[in-house]
C-alpha positions as CSV (number, residue, x, y, z in Angstrom):
1,X,-8.6,-34.2,-36.7
2,X,-6.8,-35.1,-39.4
3,X,-5.5,-31.6,-40.5
4,X,-4.2,-32.0,-36.7
5,X,-2.4,-35.3,-37.7
6,X,-0.9,-33.8,-40.9
7,X,0.7,-31.0,-38.7
8,X,2.3,-33.4,-36.0
9,X,3.1,-36.0,-39.1
10,X,4.9,-32.9,-40.9
11,X,6.6,-31.9,-38.0
12,X,8.1,-35.2,-37.3
13,X,8.8,-36.2,-41.0
14,X,10.7,-32.5,-41.2
15,X,12.6,-33.6,-38.3
16,X,13.9,-36.8,-39.8
17,X,14.5,-35.0,-43.2
18,X,16.8,-32.7,-41.0
19,X,18.7,-35.7,-39.4
20,X,18.8,-37.3,-43.5
21,X,20.5,-33.9,-44.4
22,X,22.9,-33.9,-41.2
23,X,23.9,-37.2,-42.3
24,X,25.0,-36.0,-45.5
25,X,26.5,-33.1,-44.9
26,X,28.5,-35.3,-41.9
27,X,31.1,-36.4,-44.5
28,X,32.8,-33.0,-44.2
29,X,32.5,-29.2,-45.2
30,X,35.5,-28.8,-46.2
31,X,35.2,-31.2,-49.2
32,X,32.0,-29.0,-50.1
33,X,34.0,-25.9,-50.3
34,X,36.5,-27.6,-52.3
35,X,33.7,-27.7,-55.4
36,X,32.8,-24.1,-55.7
37,X,35.0,-24.6,-58.7
38,X,32.2,-26.6,-60.1
39,X,29.2,-24.1,-59.8
40,X,30.0,-20.5,-61.5
41,X,26.9,-19.3,-59.9
42,X,23.9,-19.4,-58.1
43,X,20.6,-17.7,-59.2
44,X,19.2,-15.5,-56.9
45,X,16.0,-13.6,-58.2
46,X,16.7,-9.4,-57.7
47,X,13.2,-7.6,-57.5
48,X,13.7,-3.8,-58.5
49,X,11.2,-2.0,-56.6
50,X,10.1,1.2,-58.6
51,X,9.8,2.9,-54.4
52,X,11.4,1.8,-51.2
53,X,8.7,1.8,-48.8
54,X,5.2,0.9,-49.0
55,X,3.4,2.8,-51.2
56,X,1.0,2.7,-54.2
57,X,3.8,2.6,-56.8
58,X,5.7,-0.5,-55.1
59,X,2.7,-2.5,-55.5
60,X,3.4,-1.7,-59.4
61,X,4.5,-5.2,-61.4
62,X,8.7,-5.3,-61.0
63,X,11.6,-6.4,-62.8
64,X,12.8,-9.7,-62.1
65,X,16.0,-11.0,-63.3
66,X,19.1,-13.0,-62.2
67,X,22.0,-11.8,-60.5
68,X,25.2,-14.2,-59.9
69,X,25.8,-14.5,-56.2
70,X,28.8,-15.3,-55.0
71,X,27.7,-17.9,-52.1
72,X,27.9,-21.1,-54.4
73,X,25.9,-22.9,-51.6
74,X,22.5,-21.2,-52.1
75,X,20.0,-23.4,-52.8
76,X,22.3,-26.4,-53.5
77,X,22.2,-30.2,-52.1
78,X,25.5,-31.9,-51.6
79,X,24.8,-35.4,-52.2
80,X,27.4,-38.6,-50.9
81,X,26.9,-41.2,-53.2
82,X,28.0,-44.6,-51.4
83,X,30.2,-46.7,-51.3
84,X,32.5,-44.4,-53.4
85,X,32.3,-41.3,-51.2
86,X,32.3,-38.7,-54.4
87,X,30.7,-35.5,-54.4
88,X,28.0,-34.2,-56.6
89,X,25.7,-30.9,-56.5
90,X,22.0,-31.5,-57.5
91,X,19.3,-28.5,-57.6
92,X,16.3,-28.8,-54.7
93,X,14.1,-30.1,-57.6
94,X,12.8,-33.6,-59.1
95,X,16.6,-34.2,-59.2
96,X,16.5,-34.8,-55.7
97,X,13.2,-37.0,-56.0
98,X,15.0,-39.1,-58.7
99,X,18.2,-39.5,-56.3
100,X,16.0,-40.8,-53.4
101,X,14.6,-43.3,-55.7
102,X,17.4,-44.4,-57.4
103,X,19.1,-45.1,-53.8
104,X,16.1,-47.1,-52.9
105,X,16.4,-49.5,-55.6
106,X,20.0,-50.3,-54.8
107,X,18.6,-50.9,-51.2
108,X,16.0,-53.3,-52.6
109,X,18.2,-55.1,-54.7
110,X,20.2,-56.0,-51.6
111,X,17.5,-57.3,-49.3
112,X,16.1,-60.7,-49.3
113,X,12.9,-61.1,-51.9
114,X,10.8,-61.9,-49.0
115,X,11.3,-57.9,-48.0
116,X,10.4,-56.8,-51.3
117,X,6.7,-55.9,-50.8
118,X,8.1,-54.1,-47.6
119,X,10.5,-51.7,-49.8
120,X,7.7,-51.3,-52.3
121,X,5.9,-49.8,-50.0
122,X,8.7,-47.8,-48.1
123,X,9.4,-46.3,-51.7
124,X,5.9,-45.3,-52.0
125,X,6.4,-43.1,-48.4
126,X,9.4,-41.9,-49.3
127,X,8.3,-40.7,-52.3
128,X,5.2,-39.4,-51.0
129,X,7.5,-37.5,-48.2
130,X,10.1,-36.0,-50.8
131,X,6.8,-34.7,-52.7
132,X,5.8,-32.7,-50.1
133,X,9.5,-31.8,-48.5
134,X,11.3,-31.1,-51.8
135,X,9.3,-31.0,-54.8
136,X,6.4,-28.9,-54.4
137,X,7.7,-26.5,-52.9
138,X,9.3,-22.9,-54.3
139,X,12.7,-21.9,-52.5
140,X,14.3,-18.7,-53.5
141,X,16.3,-16.1,-52.2
142,X,15.5,-12.4,-53.4
143,X,17.1,-9.3,-53.2
144,X,14.9,-6.0,-52.7
145,X,15.0,-2.2,-51.6
146,X,14.4,-1.0,-48.3
147,X,15.3,2.2,-46.1
148,X,17.9,2.4,-43.1
149,X,17.1,4.2,-40.1
150,X,18.2,7.5,-41.7
151,X,16.0,7.2,-44.5
152,X,19.0,5.9,-47.0
153,X,17.8,3.4,-50.0
154,X,19.7,0.2,-49.4
155,X,19.4,-3.1,-50.8
156,X,18.5,-6.4,-48.7
157,X,18.1,-10.2,-48.9
158,X,15.7,-12.6,-47.6
159,X,14.2,-16.0,-48.0
160,X,11.3,-16.7,-49.6
161,X,9.5,-20.6,-49.7
162,X,6.0,-21.5,-50.5
163,X,3.7,-24.4,-51.5
164,X,4.1,-24.9,-55.0
165,X,1.5,-27.6,-56.1
166,X,0.6,-27.6,-60.0
167,X,-3.1,-26.2,-59.3
168,X,-3.4,-22.9,-58.3
169,X,-4.1,-22.6,-54.4
170,X,-4.2,-19.4,-51.8
171,X,-1.8,-19.6,-48.7
172,X,-1.9,-17.7,-45.7
173,X,1.5,-16.0,-45.2
174,X,4.0,-16.0,-42.0
175,X,6.8,-13.4,-41.6
176,X,9.3,-15.3,-39.7
177,X,12.0,-13.1,-37.8
178,X,15.2,-14.9,-37.1
179,X,17.0,-15.0,-33.5
180,X,20.1,-12.7,-33.8
181,X,22.7,-14.1,-36.8
182,X,26.4,-12.6,-36.7
183,X,27.7,-15.1,-39.6
184,X,26.8,-13.8,-42.8
185,X,26.9,-17.4,-44.6
186,X,24.1,-18.4,-42.1
187,X,21.5,-15.9,-43.4
188,X,18.4,-17.4,-44.1
189,X,18.4,-16.7,-47.7
190,X,21.8,-18.4,-48.0
191,X,19.7,-21.1,-48.4
192,X,21.1,-25.2,-48.3
193,X,24.1,-23.9,-46.3
194,X,22.2,-22.7,-43.5
195,X,21.5,-26.5,-42.2
196,X,24.4,-26.0,-40.4
197,X,23.4,-23.2,-38.4
198,X,22.0,-24.1,-34.9
199,X,19.3,-21.8,-35.2
200,X,17.8,-23.5,-38.6
201,X,16.7,-20.8,-40.0
202,X,16.0,-21.4,-43.2
203,X,15.0,-25.4,-42.1
204,X,12.1,-23.8,-39.8
205,X,11.0,-21.7,-42.2
206,X,10.6,-25.0,-44.6
207,X,8.6,-26.8,-42.0
208,X,6.0,-24.1,-42.0
209,X,5.9,-23.8,-45.6
210,X,5.1,-28.2,-45.4
211,X,2.4,-26.8,-43.1
212,X,0.5,-24.7,-45.6
213,X,2.2,-21.4,-45.3
214,X,4.0,-18.8,-47.8
215,X,6.8,-17.7,-45.4
216,X,9.2,-15.0,-45.9
217,X,12.1,-14.6,-43.8
218,X,14.2,-11.5,-44.0
219,X,18.1,-11.6,-43.3
220,X,17.8,-8.0,-42.3
221,X,20.6,-5.7,-43.1
222,X,24.1,-6.0,-42.2
223,X,23.4,-9.9,-43.1
224,X,22.8,-11.3,-46.6
225,X,23.8,-9.3,-49.3
226,X,23.8,-6.2,-47.1
227,X,27.4,-5.0,-45.9
228,X,26.0,-2.1,-43.9
229,X,25.8,-2.4,-39.8
230,X,23.2,-4.3,-38.5
231,X,20.7,-2.2,-37.1
232,X,20.9,-4.7,-33.5
233,X,17.4,-4.2,-31.5
234,X,16.9,-0.6,-33.4
235,X,12.9,0.0,-34.5
236,X,14.3,1.0,-38.1
237,X,14.8,-3.0,-38.8
238,X,10.9,-3.4,-39.1
239,X,11.4,-1.6,-42.6
240,X,13.7,-4.6,-44.1
241,X,10.7,-7.1,-43.3
242,X,7.7,-4.9,-44.4
243,X,9.1,-4.0,-47.4
244,X,9.6,-7.8,-48.4
245,X,6.1,-8.2,-48.8
246,X,5.1,-6.3,-52.1
247,X,8.9,-7.5,-53.2
248,X,7.6,-11.1,-52.5
249,X,4.2,-10.7,-53.9
250,X,5.3,-9.4,-57.0
251,X,8.1,-12.3,-57.6
252,X,5.3,-14.6,-57.0
253,X,3.0,-13.1,-59.3
254,X,5.7,-12.8,-61.7
255,X,7.5,-16.4,-61.4
256,X,5.2,-18.5,-59.7
257,X,1.2,-17.5,-60.3
258,X,0.1,-20.7,-59.4
259,X,1.2,-19.5,-55.4
260,X,-1.1,-16.7,-54.5
261,X,-1.5,-15.5,-51.1
262,X,-5.0,-15.4,-49.4
263,X,-4.5,-12.0,-47.4
264,X,-3.7,-13.6,-44.0
265,X,-1.0,-12.5,-42.1
266,X,1.3,-13.7,-39.2
267,X,4.1,-12.8,-37.8
268,X,6.6,-14.3,-35.2
269,X,10.2,-14.6,-33.9
270,X,12.4,-15.7,-31.5
271,X,15.6,-13.7,-29.4
272,X,16.0,-10.7,-31.5
273,X,13.4,-11.8,-34.0
274,X,10.8,-11.5,-31.4
275,X,12.2,-7.8,-30.8
276,X,11.8,-7.4,-34.8
277,X,8.2,-9.1,-34.7
278,X,6.7,-6.3,-32.5
279,X,8.3,-3.7,-33.9
280,X,6.8,-4.2,-37.4
281,X,3.6,-5.3,-36.1
282,X,3.8,-1.6,-34.5
283,X,5.0,-0.2,-37.7
284,X,2.3,-2.0,-39.7
285,X,-0.7,-1.1,-37.8
286,X,0.8,2.9,-37.4
287,X,1.8,3.5,-40.8
288,X,0.3,0.9,-43.1
289,X,-3.8,1.0,-41.1
290,X,-6.2,-1.3,-43.0
291,X,-3.4,-2.5,-45.8
292,X,-2.4,-5.8,-43.6
293,X,-5.0,-7.9,-42.5
294,X,-2.7,-9.3,-39.2
295,X,-4.4,-12.3,-37.4
296,X,-1.7,-12.5,-34.6
297,X,1.8,-12.0,-33.6
298,X,4.1,-13.9,-31.5
299,X,7.0,-12.7,-29.8
300,X,9.3,-15.3,-28.0
301,X,11.9,-14.7,-25.3
302,X,12.6,-11.4,-27.0
303,X,14.6,-8.4,-25.6
304,X,11.6,-6.4,-25.4
305,X,12.5,-4.1,-22.8
306,X,15.8,-1.9,-23.7
307,X,16.0,0.9,-21.3
308,X,15.0,-1.8,-18.5
309,X,16.0,-5.4,-18.1
310,X,18.3,-4.8,-21.1
311,X,20.6,-2.1,-20.0
312,X,20.3,-3.5,-16.4
313,X,21.8,-6.6,-18.2
314,X,24.8,-4.9,-19.8
315,X,25.8,-3.2,-16.6
316,X,25.4,-6.3,-14.1
317,X,26.0,-9.6,-16.0
318,X,28.7,-11.4,-14.8
319,X,31.6,-13.4,-16.0
320,X,29.5,-16.2,-16.8
321,X,27.5,-14.9,-18.8
322,X,27.0,-16.9,-21.9
323,X,26.5,-14.2,-24.7
324,X,28.9,-11.1,-24.1
325,X,28.7,-10.7,-28.1
326,X,25.4,-8.9,-28.0
327,X,27.2,-6.2,-25.9
328,X,29.7,-4.8,-29.1
329,X,26.6,-5.8,-31.4
330,X,24.2,-3.5,-29.9
331,X,26.8,-0.7,-29.4
332,X,27.6,-0.8,-32.8
333,X,24.2,-0.2,-34.2
334,X,23.4,2.6,-31.7
335,X,26.8,4.2,-32.2
336,X,25.6,3.8,-36.1
337,X,22.6,6.2,-35.6
338,X,23.3,7.7,-32.7
339,X,27.0,9.4,-32.1
340,X,26.0,12.6,-33.9
341,X,24.0,13.6,-30.9
342,X,25.2,11.1,-28.2
343,X,29.0,11.3,-28.6
344,X,29.4,8.4,-25.4
345,X,27.5,5.9,-27.7
346,X,30.3,6.2,-30.3
347,X,32.0,3.0,-30.3
348,X,35.5,4.3,-29.7
349,X,34.0,5.9,-27.2
350,X,32.1,3.1,-25.6
351,X,34.6,0.2,-25.7
352,X,37.9,0.3,-23.8
353,X,41.2,0.5,-25.4
354,X,44.1,-0.6,-23.0
355,X,43.5,-4.3,-23.8
356,X,46.9,-6.4,-23.3
357,X,47.9,-7.6,-27.1
358,X,45.9,-4.7,-29.1
359,X,46.9,-1.8,-30.4
360,X,43.3,-0.5,-31.0
361,X,41.3,-2.7,-29.1
362,X,37.9,-1.0,-30.2
363,X,38.6,-1.2,-34.1
364,X,39.9,-4.8,-33.8
365,X,36.2,-5.8,-32.1
366,X,34.0,-3.9,-34.3
367,X,35.9,-5.2,-37.5
368,X,34.6,-8.6,-36.1
369,X,31.3,-8.0,-36.5
370,X,31.7,-8.0,-40.4
371,X,29.7,-11.4,-40.9
372,X,32.8,-13.2,-40.7
373,X,33.0,-14.3,-37.0
374,X,31.1,-16.5,-34.8
375,X,29.2,-15.3,-31.6
376,X,31.5,-17.8,-30.1
377,X,34.7,-16.1,-31.5
378,X,33.2,-12.4,-30.7
379,X,32.4,-13.6,-27.1
380,X,36.3,-14.6,-26.7
381,X,37.4,-11.3,-27.8
382,X,35.0,-9.7,-25.1
383,X,36.4,-11.9,-22.6
384,X,40.1,-11.0,-23.3
385,X,39.7,-7.5,-21.1
386,X,41.5,-8.2,-17.7
387,X,39.5,-8.5,-15.3
388,X,36.7,-9.6,-17.0
389,X,34.0,-9.3,-15.3
390,X,31.4,-9.5,-17.6
391,X,30.1,-7.7,-20.4
392,X,30.3,-4.3,-18.8
393,X,34.2,-5.0,-18.3
394,X,34.7,-4.0,-21.8
395,X,32.7,-0.7,-21.6
396,X,34.3,2.8,-20.6
397,X,33.1,4.8,-17.6
398,X,31.7,7.0,-19.4
399,X,28.9,4.7,-21.4
400,X,28.3,3.0,-18.2
401,X,27.7,6.5,-16.8
402,X,25.1,7.1,-19.6
403,X,23.4,4.1,-18.9
404,X,23.2,4.4,-15.3
405,X,21.6,7.9,-15.8
406,X,18.2,7.8,-16.3
407,X,18.0,11.2,-17.2
408,X,20.5,11.0,-20.1
409,X,20.0,10.8,-23.7
410,X,21.1,7.2,-23.9
411,X,18.2,6.3,-21.7
412,X,15.8,7.9,-23.7
413,X,17.2,6.6,-26.9
414,X,16.5,3.2,-25.4
415,X,13.2,3.7,-23.7
416,X,11.9,5.2,-27.8
417,X,13.1,2.0,-29.0
418,X,11.4,-0.5,-26.1
419,X,9.9,-2.9,-28.6
420,X,6.0,-2.1,-27.2
421,X,6.7,1.4,-26.9
422,X,3.5,3.8,-28.0
423,X,2.2,0.8,-29.2
424,X,-1.4,0.2,-28.6
425,X,-2.1,-3.2,-30.1
426,X,-5.0,-3.7,-32.1
427,X,-3.9,-7.2,-33.2
428,X,-4.0,-10.4,-30.9
429,X,-0.2,-10.8,-29.6
430,X,1.0,-13.4,-27.8
431,X,4.4,-13.5,-25.7
432,X,6.4,-16.6,-24.9
433,X,9.2,-16.4,-22.5
434,X,10.9,-19.1,-20.2
435,X,11.2,-17.9,-16.7
436,X,14.5,-19.1,-16.1
437,X,16.2,-17.4,-19.8
438,X,19.7,-16.9,-19.0
439,X,20.3,-14.3,-21.8
440,X,17.4,-12.7,-22.6
441,X,15.9,-12.2,-19.0
442,X,12.2,-13.0,-18.6
443,X,11.6,-9.4,-17.3
444,X,11.1,-8.6,-20.7
445,X,8.3,-10.1,-21.1
446,X,6.9,-8.9,-17.7
447,X,7.6,-5.1,-18.6
448,X,6.2,-5.5,-21.5
449,X,3.1,-6.9,-20.2
450,X,2.9,-4.2,-17.2
451,X,3.1,-2.0,-20.5
452,X,0.6,-3.1,-21.8
453,X,-1.8,-3.8,-19.0
454,X,-1.9,0.5,-18.8
455,X,-1.9,1.4,-22.4
456,X,-3.3,-1.7,-24.5
457,X,-7.1,-0.4,-24.6
458,X,-8.2,-2.4,-28.0
459,X,-6.9,-6.1,-27.2
460,X,-5.4,-8.1,-24.5
461,X,-1.6,-9.4,-25.1
462,X,-1.3,-12.6,-23.5
463,X,1.7,-13.9,-22.1
464,X,2.7,-17.8,-21.9
465,X,5.2,-18.3,-19.4
466,X,7.3,-21.8,-19.0
467,X,10.6,-23.3,-17.6
468,X,11.2,-26.1,-20.1
469,X,14.3,-26.5,-22.0
470,X,16.6,-28.7,-23.9
471,X,19.9,-29.0,-22.2
472,X,23.1,-29.2,-23.5
473,X,22.4,-26.2,-26.1
474,X,24.7,-23.9,-24.6
475,X,22.3,-21.8,-22.5
476,X,19.4,-22.0,-21.1
477,X,17.9,-19.4,-24.2
478,X,19.4,-21.4,-26.9
479,X,17.6,-24.5,-25.3
480,X,14.1,-22.9,-24.9
481,X,14.0,-21.9,-28.8
482,X,12.7,-25.3,-29.5
483,X,9.9,-25.1,-26.7
484,X,8.9,-21.5,-27.9
485,X,8.7,-22.3,-31.7
486,X,6.7,-25.6,-31.2
487,X,4.1,-23.8,-28.5
488,X,4.0,-20.5,-31.1
489,X,3.8,-22.6,-34.6
490,X,1.2,-24.6,-32.8
491,X,-1.1,-21.9,-31.7
492,X,-0.5,-20.3,-34.9
493,X,-1.1,-23.3,-36.7
494,X,-4.6,-24.1,-35.1
495,X,-5.8,-20.1,-35.6
496,X,-4.7,-20.5,-39.4
497,X,-6.6,-24.0,-40.0
498,X,-8.7,-25.2,-37.2
499,X,-10.6,-22.6,-36.1
500,X,-14.0,-22.1,-38.1
């Protein structure tokens, strides 16, 4: 019961911590950007691997060096000193603890003497909280090598956060795969600025760290330091997740040997992150048998069925569909990988070019997938097509015909890239999906379960259906995220710490 209390206290406290952070940043992001001249560089660890995919040499001792990183906001807090409202930047270390304590002293000085003991108690509680939330942790960005879909080497980045207690301890590891992110500055490795991201990719990783886990969160190719085309919902994206493990473990051995991995591994992800989670688990099982001790896999509201549910969504979604930006993101990825053999999927052949006000609409649209534009901005461009009846209005008749033809090469490619295709899990797999999901339909998980009912002979995956969501977040899919995450992480925590 004590561990359960710790879990819930941590979740509650971390939520309050996020609210406090939002409050501090409320003064103005433009002011924070103006501070870039005050910080010449931030530190990002670069891990140079001797090879790229997991083999014996990838586990050798690696060189670790500092890299000047262009994003000045990485791993820094912006603090506001009241009442002067002046800005300063501090690293997330003991200075933050000192700042919190100094602030409490100022508060105590303004309180009646009778409140002194109460303030002292509050100070002790906050000191304990800040130590757990900020001081006793490691949070770093790392850059490492992996392969793309064609086997070419590329550098990618990600976030590692871990409990950093003075004594040597070993911890279970979570590979957390974040939902679709189109804004580069909100990549997990960009750390503190990511608290402005509505997905809270960095924040959720830190919540899990506070509960006693080493957490690895890959940016994915196309995000973070990588400028290549993002392989949206393509099975090759698993490479960047798997290759982060030896990079991170060697980094810990070099920089923080007191932080050790106990070998237990959990995978979880929401939306696109759920897709990445399943294809990663499949690749680990198939390509590296016995290398990883995967305890549980959690896929939440994920686009698992590309050839069925998601293909039908591309064709049939109506004008009120809230996330049309996913269509050019998908076409861009599959154009990059398959256009040589399937000319219809080439971006210029897939997207209409008769949109008023644009001399080259496909080129203009694809240029907006470079990490500088939000999903709302990309969706607004999609809706410029007239008449706009849904995402398919932006597609040419040729690509629509390919999607409708169940014997086409494109359909076969989609079938191959279904997250569950050729996956006979030997590890426990749990799917979570809101039956009302309006962006990534529930059929993705029911189709996956139908496949597993026939092909899963080792373990029986489980589907947890729910209908609750938080209203007012733009879509049911967005509002389902906190619900699914809470359900899955609670289950994960129980398996990691409460089961005998």
